[in-house]
N, C-alpha and C positions, 0 to 999 in steps of 0.2 A: 738423265741417263735412264732410258726406258728399259734397254735390253741389259739387265743386270745378271742374268743366269747363264751359265755355260755347262753343259754336259759334254764331257770328253769320254766317249765310249771306244774301248779297245776290243777289237775282234782277232783273237790269235789263233793261228793254225796250230793244232796238236796232233796232226796225223804223224805216222810212224817215223816219216823222214826228218822230223823235227827233233827227235830224241837226243842226238848228239848236241843240240843247242839248247837243251831243257833248262840248264842253269842260266845261260845267258839271257834266255827269253824271260825267265822269272825275275831275274835281276833288272833287266830293261824295264819291265812293268813296274816294279817296286820303286825305281828311280822316278818314274813319272808321278807315281803317288806322293813321293817326297816333293816334287815340284809343285804339285796342285796345293799340298798343305802350306808350302811357303807363299804361294801366290794368294791364299786366302788371308794371310797376315798382311801382304804387301798391299792388296787391293780390297780392304774391308767392305767396300760399298759393292762388291760383286759377289755372287753366289757361285760356288763351284761344286759340280756333281762328277762323279766317276762311275763308269760302269765297265763290266768285263764279261765277254763271252769267249769261251774257247771252244774249238770245234775239231773233230775228225770226221767220222760218219755218224757221230752224235753231236748235239748242241748242248753246251752246259753254260748257262747263265750264272756266273759265279757272283758277280756283283750287279745288283739291279739299281742303278742311278743312286748311288750312295753318297751323302754329304760328306764333307771333310771330316767332320767330328766322329764319324763312324768308320772311316776308312781303316782297313786292315791290310797288310802286305799279303801278297800271293804266296802260299806255301808250295814247296815242291811236291807234296803228295796231292795238291789240287790240279797240278799240270803234269800229267804222265803221257806223253805222245805215243799213240798207236793207231792203228787203222787208216781209213781213207779220208778223202777231203771233200766234205759237204759245204763248199764255199757259199754257194747261192742260199742254201737254207740258213747258214749263219748270218748272212747279211739280211735276209728277208725277215727271219724270226725277230732279230734284234731291232730292226727298224719298226716293225709292226708294234712290238712291246713298247718302244719309246713313244710312238704315236698314240697308242691307247692311254698312256699315263700323262703325257705332256701336250697332247696335240693343241689344246686351246691355247697354252702359253706360247707354243712355237708359232702358231698361225697368227697371233696378235702381235708378234715381234718382241715379246718380253723375254724370249730365251733362244739360245743358239745351240745347236747340236753339232758336234765335231766327232766323226767317225774315222778311226784309224784302223786299217786292216793290215795284218802281217800274214803272208803266206809264202810257202816254198814250192808249190806245185799247182797243177791244174785241178779244176773241179772233176770229181769222178764219183760222187755218192749222194748228191741232193735227191730228195724225193718229193718236196713240196714246191719248190721254186725252180724255174729254169732262167736261162741267160736273158730271154726277152723280158720277162717279168721283172727281174732285178735291173736290167738296163732302163726300162721305163721307169721304174720306181726312183732310181738315182737321178735320171734326167728331171723328173717332176719336182722332187724334193729340193734339189739344188737351184732350181729356177726360183723358188721361194726366197732364196738368199738366206734363209736361217738354218740350212743344213749345209755341212761341207764333209765331202768323202774324200779320204786319201788312202792309197793302197800301196803297200811296200812288198816288193818281191825280194826274198832272201835266197841267193844263189840261183835265181829264177827270173828270167826275162818277163817282166809283168806287162810289156806293151800290148800285146795281142789281147790279153785278159782285159786290161783297163779299157781298150777301145771297144770291145764287145759289150762292156758294161757301161758305156757312156760316161766314163770318168772324163772330166775336163783336162785340158793340156796343163801340165805342171801340178797334177794330183796323183801321179804314179811315178814311183822311183824304184830303182834296182840297188841292192847292196850285196856285198860278199858276206857270207856267214862268218868269215874270218874278221870281219870289222864290225862287229856288233856295237863296240863302243862309239863308233861314228854314228850309227843309227840311233843310239840312246841320246847322243848329244843334239842330234839334229831334231828329234821329237821334243826334247826338252826345250830347246831354243824355239821351236815353233809354238809350243804351249805358251811360254812366256810372252813372245811376241804378240800373239792373239790376245792375250790378256791386257797387254799394254795398249793395243789399239782400241780395245773396248773401253779402257779407262778414259780414252780421249774422245769417246763418242764416234770412233771410226770404225769400219768394217772392211772386209776383204773377201773375195770369192776364193783366194788362193791362200789357205790356212798355212799350208806346209812350207817350210824353208829348208832347202839342202844346201849345205855351204861346201 
């Protein structure tokens, strides 16, 4: 098994419109930390890393590719929604940081990166990146088959956004904010399924599974 390392990096919208779902979002992320911890026990031959970026009109890289042994749950005081939506900057900065640190391992096929993005509104605040740059970045990285991007829309039709950013079919999904529990379950199931496939030496371009 050559590709033993997986980074699950979450990019969570913390613009003002997410305030009503602050607790749900924190709980959702912490449930995924628990999932990754359990997978590290279930699949000891694999290495699991987790990262977290939250964004409004500022970008906060809270967890920088942290191994399971050092994972800490997200606290409410680190996720306080306000401001606008710099979606492109969040994706661009996160991706570049990962490439700088792990580019060699990713390019050699020793490591996979799974990026999960949650947002509830349109881009309106990015300064460094635009739609064409991010769209080209996602297309090129996914072509390597060592990167997978999934975008989730919360009370927001993500279809047009995902198309503009070159997300592949079945990598963008819509959810109701009233059904965060379903989102939690689908993310957890997807992470577990991906780890199971890697344990068998299999791979998939469609990481995410919505039941």
